[in-house]
N, C-alpha and C positions, 0 to 999 in steps of 0.2 A: 848816098850814105851806105857804108858797108856794114853788113851784119858780122858780129864777132862771136865766135864760139869760145867758151860756153855762155849760154844765157841762163841766169838763175831767176826763175819766176815761179808763179803759183803752181804751174803744171810740172815743171822739171825738177824743182828742188825737193818736193816730197819723194819723188821716185828715186832721186839720187841718194837721199839719206837712207831710205828703206833698203835699197840695193846694197849700199856699202855696209850697213849693219848686218844684212844677210850674209855677205861675204866674210865678215868677221866671225860669225858663228860657224860658218862652213869650215873655216880654217882652224877654229878651235876644236871642231870635231875631228878634223884630220890629224891635228896634234895629239888628241887623245887616242886616236886609232894607232898612231905610231908607237905609243907607249903600251897600250893594252891589247892591241891586235883584235879588237872587237869588230866583227864584220858589220854589225848594224851601224856603227859609227861611220864606217867607210861608205856604206850605201846612202846614209843620210847626208854625208858630205857631198856626194855626187848629185843627189837630188837638189840640194840647195845651190850647188855650183851651176848646174845646167839651168835651173830656174832663174838664177841671177844673171846668167848669160843672156837668156831671152829678155830679161828686164833691161839689161844694159843696152842692147840693140835699139830698144824703143826709147829708153831714157835719153840717149845722145841725140835722138831725133827731136825730142821735145826741147833739148838744150840748143837747138839750132844747127846741128851738124849738117843736115841735108841742105839747108839754105846757104851755109857758109862754104861747104865743099860739094858743089853741085855735080861733080864727076866722081863722087865717092863710089866705091864698089861694095858697099856694105850689104847690098841686097843679095850678094852671093853667099853671105854668111848667115842670112836670116833663114830659119827653118822652124818647123813645129817641134818644140822641145819635148812634146809628148812622146815622140818617137823613142827617146831615151829615158825620159822620166817615168813613163808607164811601167816598163819592166823593173826599173829601180824601186818603185813603190812596192811592187809585188815582192821583190827579193828582200826589201827592208823589213816588211811585216813578217815574211817567212823566217828571216834570221832571228827575229824576236820570239816567235812562237814555236820554234823548233829547238828542243833541248840539244845542247852540245852541237849547235849548228856549225857546219863547215861548208865553205864555198866548193862547188863542184865544177869541173872543167866544162861540162855541158851547159852550164849557166850562160856561157858566152853566146850561145845561139839566140838568147833573148834579144841580143843587140845586133843581129844580122841586118834587119831593115835599116837601122840607123847607119851601120857601116856602109851598106850599099848606097844609101842616099848621100853620105859624105863623099864617097868615091865619085859618084855621078856629078855632084856639084863641083868638086875639085877639077874634074875632067872638063866640064864646060867652061869653067873659069880659065883653065890653061888654053883651051881652044880660042875663046874670045879674046884673051890677052895677046894672042899672036896675030889678030886681025888688025889691019890698018885703021887708025882713028880711034882705037879703044880708049886711049888716054883722054879723049875729048867727050866721052859719053858716060852715062851712069851704068847702063846695061848694054852688054854686047849682043851679037847676033843670036847665038843660041839661047841666051838668057831670055830674050824677047820672043823668038819664034818657037822655041821648044819648051823651055822651062815655064815661062809665064802663061803660055797658051795651053799647054797640055799637062806637063808633069806636075806643076804646083797644085792644080785642083785635085788631081788624083792623090797626091801626097797628103793633102789636107784631109781628104775623105778617109784615106787609109789610117792616118794618125788618129782621127776621131774614133774609128772602129777599133783600133788597137787599144786606145785608152779605155774605151768602154769595156772591152773584154778583160783587160788586166784589172780594172777596178772591180768588175763583177767577181772574178776569181779571188781577188784579195779580200773583198767583203765576205765571200763564202768561207774562205779559210779562217778569217777572224771570228766570225760568228760560230763556226764549228768548234774552234778552239775555246771560245768563251763558254759554250754549252758543256764542253768537256770538263772545264774547270769547275763549273757549277755542279756537275754530276759526280765528280770524283774527289774534289777538294773541299775542305770545310771553310776555307777563306778564299775570297774571290779576286783579290788583287785588283780592286776596282780602280785605283788611281792609274795604274799602268795600262789597264784595258781601256779606260776612258781616253787616255792619250792616243792610243792607236785609233780608236773610233773617231776622235775629233780630227786627227791627221787625215784620215780617209775622207771624212765629210768635207773638209776644206778643199781638198784636191778635186773632189766630185763637184763641188759648187763651182770652182774655176772652170772645170771641163764643161759643165752644162751652160755656164755663162758664155764661154767661148763658142760653143755650138750655136746657141741662140743668136749671138752677135753675127756669126758667119752666115747663118741662114737669112737673117734680116738683110745683111749687106748684099748677099748674092741674089736674092729673089724679090725683095720688097723695096728697101730704101738703102741707098748707099750711105753708110755712116762715115762721117769725116774723121780725121785724125784725132781731133779733140773729143769727139763722141766716144771713141774707142779708148780714151784715157782711163776710164773707170775700171776696165778689166786689168790694166797694168797696175793701177793703184791697189785694187783688191789683191792682186798677186803679190805686191810688195808687202801688204799687211800679213798675208799668209806666210811669206818668207820669215818675217820677224817672229810670228807665233811659233812656227815650226822650228826655227833656230833656237829660241829660248826654251820652249817646252821639250824639244828633242834633246837638247844638251843637258838639261837639269832633271829630266825624268829618268829614274833608275830602272831600266828595263831588264837588268841582270836577274832580278827576282823571277821573271817569267822564264828566262832561258835556263834557269837552274831547276825548274820544276821537272821532275822525272816521273812520267806516268808509269806505274808499275805493271803495265800491260800494253801490248802493241797498239798504238794509235788510240788508246782508250777503249778499244772494242772488247766486248764480252764474247767469249767463245760460244759456238753453237751448242756444245755439251752443257755449258752452264745454263744457257737459255732453255734447253730441254728439261733440265733438272729444276727449273724455276717456274714450272707451270702453276696456275692458280691453286691447284690442290695442295701445293707445298706451302702456300701462304696460310699458315695455321696459327691458332692461338698460342701454341707452344713457341713458335718462332717470335711472335710478338712479345710474349712474356719474357722470353730469353733475352731479347734485345733491350727491353725496358730495364730488366734487372741488371744487365751489363752497364747500361748508361748510368743508372742510379748508384750502383755499388763501386764500379771501377772508375767512373767519371773520365772516360777517354776523351771527351770533348774539351778537356782542359789543355790538351796538346794542340797548339795552333797549326801544326803540320799534319793533323789527322786527315787521312784520305780513305776512300771507300775500301781499298784493298786491305789496309791495316785493320779497319773496323770489322771487315768480313772475317778475317783470321781470328780476331778476338771473340767474335760471336759464333765461331765454328759453322759458318755458312760460306757458300761461294758468293762471288760478287753479285751475280744475277739474283740469287735468292735474297740477299740483303737489300738490293735495290728495289726488288718487287715488294718486299716486306715493308720498306719505308714508304714507297709510293702508294701501295694499296692500303696498308694498315694505318698510315698516318696522314695520307693525302698530301705529302710534301716530297720535294726532292732531297737528295742527301745534304746539300748545303743548308737548306732551311731547317731540316731535321736537327742537325748538329747545333746550329745556332739557336734553336729553340731552347735547348738545354743550357746553352751559355747565357742566354737572357734570364732564364730562371735562376741560374747560379748568381748572376748579378743582383737580381731582386732579393735573394736570400742574404747576400752580403749587405745590402742596404738595410734590411730588416735587423741584421745583427749589428748595425751602426758602424760598419767597417769604413764608411765614408768619412768618419771623423779622423781616421788615421791615413786613409788613402784617397787620392784624387779619383774622379770618375774614370779617367783613362787608366790609372793604376789598377782599379778594380776590373776594368774591361780586359786588361792584359792577364790578370789573374784568372779570369774566366775563359781564356782561350782565344780571344780576339787578337789580331796582329796589327791593327791600325785604328786610329781614332775615326777616320772616315768610314771604315767598314762597320765599326761598332755603332756609330750614330745612324747609319743607313739601315742596318739590320734591326736595331732597336725600334726605330720608327716604323719600319715595315711590319714588324710582328706585334707591336703594341699600340700603334697609331699615335703615340706621343713621343717626344724626345726624352733622352735620359735626364736632362735637367728638369723637365716638367714632371717626370716620374718622381725624381728625388724630392722636389718641392711638395708634391702631394703626399708622399710617403712619410715625410718627417713630421 
């Protein structure tokens, strides 16, 4: 009885469907890039493309390729896709969190390890293909004696180390960016930031799963092809999530944020002028009067720089005044006034003419998700619960 490729069964079919859907979203991103020239779309396209490539090599195996074509040379094409995906993850997040981002020529150096590995694999394939009897075997001389025995283990270890470093740098960049937004902007763009966080967490989970599986196979118990299926399946689910959320989450809002000071840093001169002796009652009274009379918090784009100018302080003075005088960061301080404005609108029965979201926008919030999160954080109840108790 001859095995016929492809075999559609409980292991191969889910992988095939997930991979095909991932490729669909990858090319939708490429199409959008061709129209808008948004670098983050291109980086996410390549992330999905290479992840799907790795999936395809394993999917065809579960579909019976290796059993049907026993002299296949697909092992020459198998590699740790982390070699190329790791720097792409870093560049993708950087392209989102860098205002007016443009690709730089030196970014190509991130892909030197992958390029060297590609050239090496192609070279041993050319050498092995010229040897007699190559058409009758799956792996040639150099593939077995050099690649499988020495280079592949080194490459796997290097790939894990590279992925670990890139993930660490990317997480650091993301959390620094998020802190910068909380410190200098009155709205935190939670939806977009949550997408980046979840994207990084998913690839971190796949990385740790792969490391654990490799360690178990190498040192404790050799896992079979079917036992390794779960990693491929979870990767397929990740592809779908990344494809859908990455395509439909508008990250342009983050890229359009312009920090009115280099890297969000406060100058040494401002820090010197913002010593505790300058955190006076006059500063506090001046800030409270400004917030109550001019109501700058009604502007959803309000940032620390704008408020400092209106309060006639430098940024460091204002930040210290808010932190020490009110025990809050800039974001929570401004949102505290927005919540109080919302409560006053409810007391004035404005909810009879406007929806809760409409009133939230009137008070300076820029999204329903941010309003609900901030309201519950500062009042311990939801806006709906507050309205029900206030009426």
